[in-house]
VOGU-3710 file (C-alpha; in Angstrom, 3 decimals, decimal comma):
1> mpkqelhivp> 44,401/19,224/-26,196  43,906/18,173/-22,491  43,633/14,873/-21,567  40,054/13,728/-21,076  39,385/11,266/-17,926  37,222/8,324/-18,173  34,820/7,570/-15,169  33,623/3,833/-14,891  30,148/4,036/-12,753  30,889/0,727/-10,085
11> pemvmkaati> 28,785/-2,099/-11,130  27,044/-2,060/-7,589  25,305/1,335/-8,537  24,095/0,225/-11,859  22,163/-2,583/-9,783  21,043/-0,399/-7,479  19,916/1,991/-10,011  17,837/-0,876/-11,679  16,543/-1,982/-8,684  15,008/1,240/-7,707
21> alvafalwga> 13,771/1,328/-11,143  12,128/-2,163/-10,755  10,303/-1,390/-7,643  9,032/1,940/-8,757  7,746/0,240/-11,728  6,174/-2,865/-9,606  4,569/-0,139/-7,298  3,058/1,597/-10,205  1,424/-1,459/-11,607  0,287/-3,020/-8,401
31> asaiktfkef> -1,538/0,838/-7,715  -3,107/0,692/-11,725  -4,077/-3,030/-10,853  -5,987/-1,819/-7,523  -7,817/0,562/-9,244  -9,203/-1,112/-11,998  -10,362/-3,502/-9,975  -12,293/-1,063/-7,461  -13,663/0,228/-10,436  -14,641/-3,437/-11,772
41> rfvgsgttat> -16,733/-3,386/-8,493  -19,316/-0,854/-9,827  -22,603/-1,765/-11,276  -21,994/-1,274/-15,676  -18,352/0,205/-14,707  -15,141/-0,258/-16,420  -15,430/-2,498/-20,143  -18,970/-3,031/-21,416  -19,731/-6,743/-20,845  -20,750/-8,061/-23,936
51> ntitvsgege> -21,794/-11,695/-22,707  -24,602/-11,588/-20,253  -28,009/-12,880/-18,772  -31,122/-10,744/-17,765  -33,479/-12,318/-14,776  -36,094/-10,931/-13,309  -37,476/-10,712/-9,758  -40,671/-9,976/-7,543  -41,091/-8,989/-4,211  -44,335/-9,074/-2,135
61> vfavpdlatf> -45,352/-6,860/1,067  -49,010/-7,133/2,725  -49,339/-4,287/5,444  -53,017/-3,066/6,948  -53,347/0,225/6,246  -53,057/3,156/8,691  -55,028/6,106/7,002  -58,500/6,838/5,419  -59,112/9,547/3,370  -62,368/11,087/2,747
71> svtvleeake> -64,237/13,940/0,466  -67,134/16,533/2,003  -68,781/19,151/0,334  -71,168/21,614/0,775  -73,297/23,122/-1,861  -75,744/26,115/-1,256  -77,625/28,519/-3,410  -78,971/32,146/-2,394  -80,084/35,383/-4,329  -76,871/37,349/-2,904
81> vkdaqkvate> -73,309/35,800/-2,479  -72,848/36,688/0,770  -76,112/34,466/1,787  -75,094/31,496/0,058  -71,645/32,036/1,683  -72,967/32,269/4,905  -74,849/29,242/5,038  -72,178/27,366/3,663  -69,648/28,312/5,980  -72,081/27,471/9,269
91> kindiidylk> -72,372/24,171/7,568  -68,396/23,631/7,045  -67,647/24,754/10,616  -70,278/22,688/12,139  -68,531/19,707/10,041  -65,026/20,750/11,216  -66,133/21,275/14,552  -67,739/17,576/14,772  -64,514/16,016/13,223  -62,178/17,763/15,961
101> aqgveekdik> -64,342/16,704/18,418  -63,851/13,074/17,189  -60,537/13,428/17,475  -59,147/14,777/14,200  -56,247/16,337/14,171  -56,647/20,564/12,731  -53,710/19,668/10,452  -55,927/16,538/8,882  -58,831/18,815/7,629  -57,738/20,772/4,658
111> tssynvypky> -60,037/22,891/2,216  -59,369/21,369/-1,504  -61,699/23,780/-3,333  -63,859/26,764/-2,837  -65,985/27,821/-5,677  -68,553/30,385/-6,243  -70,407/30,383/-9,251  -73,428/32,983/-11,073  -77,001/30,713/-11,117  -79,092/31,204/-14,246
121> ewlqetcaad> -82,244/30,238/-15,612  -83,813/30,230/-18,929  -87,155/32,697/-19,560  -89,222/32,161/-22,188  -92,014/34,287/-22,717  -95,761/32,899/-23,470  -96,429/32,403/-27,121  -99,773/34,019/-28,644  -101,708/32,055/-31,191  -101,406/34,916/-33,789
131> rpcppgkqvm> -97,391/35,655/-33,846  -94,434/33,537/-33,763  -92,862/33,030/-30,031  -90,149/35,480/-28,849  -86,545/34,141/-28,377  -85,915/33,307/-24,891  -83,247/34,703/-22,430  -80,859/33,587/-20,255  -81,315/35,672/-16,542  -79,179/35,762/-12,873
141> ngfevsqtve> -81,375/34,492/-10,613  -78,345/33,693/-7,632  -75,227/32,763/-6,735  -73,747/29,077/-5,674  -71,184/28,661/-3,549  -69,485/25,176/-2,750  -66,450/23,783/-0,633  -64,969/20,421/-0,159  -62,852/19,765/2,451  -60,399/16,527/2,497
151> vkvrdtdkag> -60,219/14,534/5,611  -57,775/12,350/6,739  -58,436/9,565/9,667  -55,625/8,172/11,295  -57,925/5,785/13,227  -59,045/4,183/10,525  -61,891/2,359/13,325  -63,492/5,415/12,876  -63,925/5,644/9,073  -67,643/4,552/8,857
161> dllsgvgnrg> -68,867/6,759/12,243  -66,839/9,797/10,958  -68,831/9,540/7,292  -72,487/8,691/8,868  -71,526/11,868/11,656  -70,546/14,269/8,575  -73,685/13,290/6,191  -75,962/14,050/9,020  -74,778/17,551/8,995  -76,009/19,189/5,608
171> vnsvsglnft> -73,248/17,660/3,368  -74,169/17,372/-0,159  -71,687/14,784/-0,876  -69,242/12,334/0,691  -66,520/10,957/-1,543  -63,373/9,441/-2,341  -63,186/6,983/0,789  -59,495/5,675/0,271  -57,379/3,525/2,432  -53,743/4,119/2,249
181> iddedalnae> -50,571/3,601/4,357  -48,813/7,053/5,866  -44,978/5,948/4,983  -44,741/3,703/2,521  -40,926/3,971/2,173  -39,939/0,920/4,708  -42,551/-1,180/2,767  -41,299/-0,304/-0,873  -37,161/-0,956/0,343  -38,485/-4,335/1,775
191> arakaiadae> -40,400/-5,715/-1,391  -37,071/-4,480/-2,954  -35,168/-6,533/-1,403  -37,046/-9,442/-1,452  -37,060/-8,526/-5,554  -33,339/-8,344/-5,695  -33,159/-11,828/-3,801  -35,480/-13,228/-5,881  -33,659/-12,561/-9,094  -30,557/-13,191/-7,441
201> skakelanql> -31,325/-16,958/-6,719  -32,959/-17,058/-10,676  -29,437/-16,485/-11,648  -27,465/-18,336/-9,839  -29,916/-21,377/-10,916  -29,826/-19,937/-14,569  -26,194/-19,765/-14,522  -25,907/-23,734/-13,123  -27,605/-25,033/-15,861  -25,884/-22,921/-18,324
211> gvslvrivgf> -21,776/-23,721/-17,185  -21,218/-20,484/-16,475  -20,351/-18,094/-13,880  -21,715/-14,771/-12,578  -18,847/-11,855/-12,747  -20,826/-8,672/-11,784  -24,264/-6,753/-12,105  -24,164/-4,580/-15,058  -27,624/-3,566/-15,146  -30,326/-2,769/-12,896
221> nengggypiy> -33,988/-1,632/-13,460  -37,004/-1,509/-10,702  -40,832/-0,798/-11,480  -43,173/-1,181/-8,614  -46,582/-0,442/-7,686  -49,139/-1,256/-4,832  -53,179/-1,996/-4,947  -55,458/-3,258/-2,224  -56,772/-6,436/-1,426  -59,973/-6,001/0,480
231> mkrealmsvd> -61,816/-7,542/3,825  -65,027/-6,947/4,605  -65,238/-5,108/8,136  -68,438/-3,821/9,488  -69,111/-1,176/12,165  -72,332/-0,819/14,308  -74,193/2,902/15,051  -76,609/4,292/16,571  -79,056/6,971/14,626  -81,635/9,051/16,035
241> sgyggavsam> -85,352/7,478/15,156  -87,135/10,739/15,237  -89,064/9,529/17,863  -86,926/11,029/20,708  -85,336/7,783/20,767  -81,895/5,715/19,583  -82,415/2,494/17,288  -79,357/0,615/16,281  -78,268/0,837/12,277  -75,210/0,161/9,966
251> apsvptgenk> -73,204/2,394/9,236  -71,521/2,410/6,137  -69,486/-0,640/4,933  -65,875/0,367/4,759  -63,851/-2,583/4,653  -60,041/-1,818/5,004  -58,526/-4,868/3,727  -54,837/-4,850/2,939  -52,744/-3,095/0,827  -49,960/-5,020/-1,230
261> ivsnvsitye> -46,692/-3,237/-2,133  -44,840/-4,887/-5,081  -41,574/-4,666/-6,532  -40,775/-5,444/-9,935  -36,552/-5,357/-10,459  -34,811/-6,735/-13,457  -31,210/-7,292/-13,255  -28,220/-7,876/-15,672  -24,723/-9,884/-15,078  -21,978/-10,163/-16,770
271> ir> -20,633/-13,627/-17,254  -17,838/-15,587/-18,003
//
C-alpha cells in the first residue's frame, strides 16, 4: 500500500482566509443595511408602521382672476332653413368682428353649439255647434337655427363693455359670465406647500405633547378646490340715446373679486 502524505496548512494562511471571510461578511452586512436604510426613507415603504398619528393641514392662496368667459347665443326662425341660417350667420359674424376689433383673439372665440330644429304649431279647426270638434293636428311652419359662441376675455377690465357691445348686436342671450385664473398650477402648488407646512407644524406639536418622536411619513392625502370671493367693481360706458347723441350709462356690474385656492392635506406619521 502506498504511503499517504499529510499536508499541514500553515497558521498564517488560516488566519488570512478567516480575515477575508470576515471582511466579505462585513461588506455584505453594510450593503444590506444601506439598502434597508434607503428603502426606509420612502413614504409608506418597508415594514408597515403600527404606531402612527395623523394630522391635517390647510393652505390658502388668493389671486385676482385674469380670465373672463361668457357665452353668446343667436336664435333665428324662418320658413326655410337657409333663410334662418343666413340671418343667424350674419349676426354671429358681426359679433365676432366686433370682438376682434376690441382685442379678443380669434383663438379665444369658439362655437360651443350649433342647432337646427323644425318649428311646429298646433292647428285646431273651428268647431261647429251641431257636431263634435274635429281633432287638431301639428303642422310644421318653419325652422329654428341657434348658434352659441363661447368667448374668453383676457383683459378682464373690458368684460362689462364687451357684454354690452354684443348685447347691442341682436343676440338672444348672453350668459355664463365667469372669472377664472388661466393657469392655476403654480397657485395649487403654493397652497399645497402651505398645507404640508401646516400639517408638519401640528405633527411636531402633537408629538411633543405626547412625548414621542416622529420617524417618517407613511401616508399622504390631498383634497383641494377653489371658489371666488367677490369685490364689487363697476365700469362706465356710453350708449346711443336714440336722439343723435350719447348719454352716460352704467355698463353691467361685473365684479372680478379674488379666487381663493385651497389645499387640504392629511399626513400620517410613524412615531416611536
